[in-house]
C-alpha positions in Angstrom: 23.2 -82.7 -0.6 24.3 -81.5 2.9 26.6 -83.9 5.0 28.2 -83.7 8.3 31.9 -84.3 8.9 34.2 -83.9 12.0 37.5 -82.1 11.6 40.3 -81.4 14.0 40.6 -77.8 15.6 43.8 -76.9 13.6 42.0 -77.7 10.2 38.9 -75.9 11.5 40.6 -72.6 12.2 42.6 -72.9 8.8 39.4 -73.1 7.2 38.0 -70.2 8.9 41.1 -67.9 8.3 41.5 -68.8 4.6 44.6 -70.7 4.7 43.1 -74.0 3.9 41.6 -74.4 0.5 41.4 -78.1 0.3 40.3 -80.9 2.8 42.2 -84.0 2.4 40.3 -87.5 3.1 40.2 -91.0 2.5 38.2 -91.9 -0.6 35.7 -94.0 1.8 32.2 -94.3 2.7 32.1 -90.8 4.2 33.2 -89.1 0.8 32.7 -91.6 -2.1 29.5 -89.9 -3.3 30.3 -86.2 -2.7 29.2 -84.3 -5.7 30.1 -80.7 -6.9 27.9 -78.1 -5.2 27.4 -80.5 -2.1 27.4 -78.7 1.3 29.6 -79.9 4.2 29.2 -79.1 7.8 32.4 -79.5 9.7 32.2 -79.8 13.4 35.4 -79.2 15.5 35.8 -82.5 17.2 37.3 -80.7 20.2 34.5 -78.3 20.7 31.3 -79.6 19.2 29.8 -76.1 19.4 32.1 -74.8 16.6 30.8 -75.7 13.1 31.1 -74.1 9.8 29.5 -74.9 6.2 31.7 -75.2 3.0 30.5 -75.9 -0.6 32.4 -78.3 -2.7 33.8 -76.9 -5.6 36.3 -79.4 -6.8 37.2 -83.2 -6.1 40.6 -84.5 -6.9 41.0 -88.3 -6.6 44.4 -90.0 -6.4 45.8 -93.6 -5.0 47.8 -91.9 -2.4 48.6 -88.5 -0.6 52.1 -88.4 -2.2 50.8 -88.8 -5.7 48.0 -86.0 -4.9 51.0 -83.7 -3.7 52.9 -84.5 -7.1 50.0 -82.2 -8.7 48.6 -80.0 -5.8 51.0 -77.6 -3.6 50.7 -79.1 -0.2 50.4 -75.4 1.2 46.9 -75.2 -0.3 45.8 -77.8 2.0 46.6 -75.9 5.4 50.0 -74.5 6.5 53.0 -76.9 6.8 56.8 -76.1 6.6 57.4 -78.9 4.2 55.9 -81.8 2.4 57.3 -84.3 4.9 55.7 -82.4 7.8 52.6 -82.2 5.9 52.8 -86.0 5.4 53.4 -86.7 9.0 50.4 -84.8 10.1 48.3 -86.8 7.6 49.6 -90.0 9.0 48.5 -88.9 12.6 44.9 -89.6 11.4 45.2 -92.2 8.5 47.6 -95.0 8.3 49.4 -95.9 5.0 47.3 -99.2 4.8 44.0 -97.2 5.0 45.2 -94.9 2.2 46.4 -97.8 0.0 43.0 -99.7 0.5 40.7 -96.5 -0.3 42.6 -93.9 -2.2 42.3 -90.4 -1.3 40.4 -87.1 -2.2 41.1 -83.4 -2.1 37.9 -81.6 -1.7 38.3 -78.0 -2.9 35.9 -76.0 -0.7 34.6 -72.4 -0.5 33.6 -71.2 3.1 29.9 -70.4 3.1 29.2 -69.5 6.9 30.1 -70.2 10.5 27.3 -71.6 12.4 
């Protein structure tokens, strides 16, 4: 299956340059049915002409981002100086209430192409 998701410009660039191995999302209606082998077309929400395709190679579900980072090095999810800075960046997009209600997923991905 192929699906479309928007992504912020920094994360888009980090996927392209290889510094982001996992995409972090809420485990919600956009992600609950993802399967290994699915393709995701990410569109840069600041420049909708920038798109790339990744293949889902792994799915890690956790109740919270902090629980996820107890098993997964936060640096594999894009550059950050510290865990606290990574958490602050995540909370620019998601609230703790959303996180608690839905849970989270780390999507391991492999870049296939830039469109």
